[in-house]
N, C-alpha and C positions, 0 to 999 in steps of 0.2 A: 726802588719803588715802582710799582706797576701803574701805569696810567691807562684809563679807559675812556673811550670816546664812542659816540654813536655813529655808525656807518649806515648810510641809506643808499639803496640800490634801486634803479628803475630801468626797465627795458624800454628802449625806444627804437622801433624798427629792428635793424640787425645789430644794434649796439646796446651795451649796458652802460649806464651812467652811474657814477658813485660819488658821494660827497660825505664830509664829516659835518654833522649839525653844529657842533660847538665851535668850530674854527672856520671863519670865512676864508675862502680861497683854496681850501683843500678839496679838490674835486678832480675827477679823471673820467676816462672812458675805456672800454675794452670790448672786444668781440665776444668774449665769454664772461660769465660771472666770475670764474676763477681768475681770469686775466684782470678784470677790473678790481677785484679784491687785492691782488698783488700790487697793481699800480697805485691803489689808494694807500696801502701801507707805506709804500715808498714816498708818495707825495706828502703824507702826514709827517714822516720822519724828516724829510727835507725842510718842510715849512717850520717845524719846531726848532730845528737846528739853526736855520737862517734867522728866525725871530730872536732866538737867544743871542746870537752873535750881534745882530743889529742893536739890540737893547744894551748890550755890554759896551758897545762903541759910543752910545749916547750918554752913558752914566759917567760922571766925573766926581772924584772925591770919595770919601768914606761912605759905605753903604752897609746895611744889614740884610743878609739873605737868610731865608728860612723856608722849610718845606711847609706847604699848606695842603691839608687833606680834608676832604668833606665828602659826604654821601649825598 
């Protein structure tokens, strides 16, 4: 399943800043727009994986998991 998020980029001085609107904490910077885009993809991937692992550690007992999709 392909997930989509909104990336926002802003140039400040010699740097580009980038963040994902839907997930607090997913932000980065880079000297070029290409670099900040690559960094943001990596940051998003890491945050999603860590959040998943942390939640699974907190859950005890039987659970129901399902895919939720919306537009």
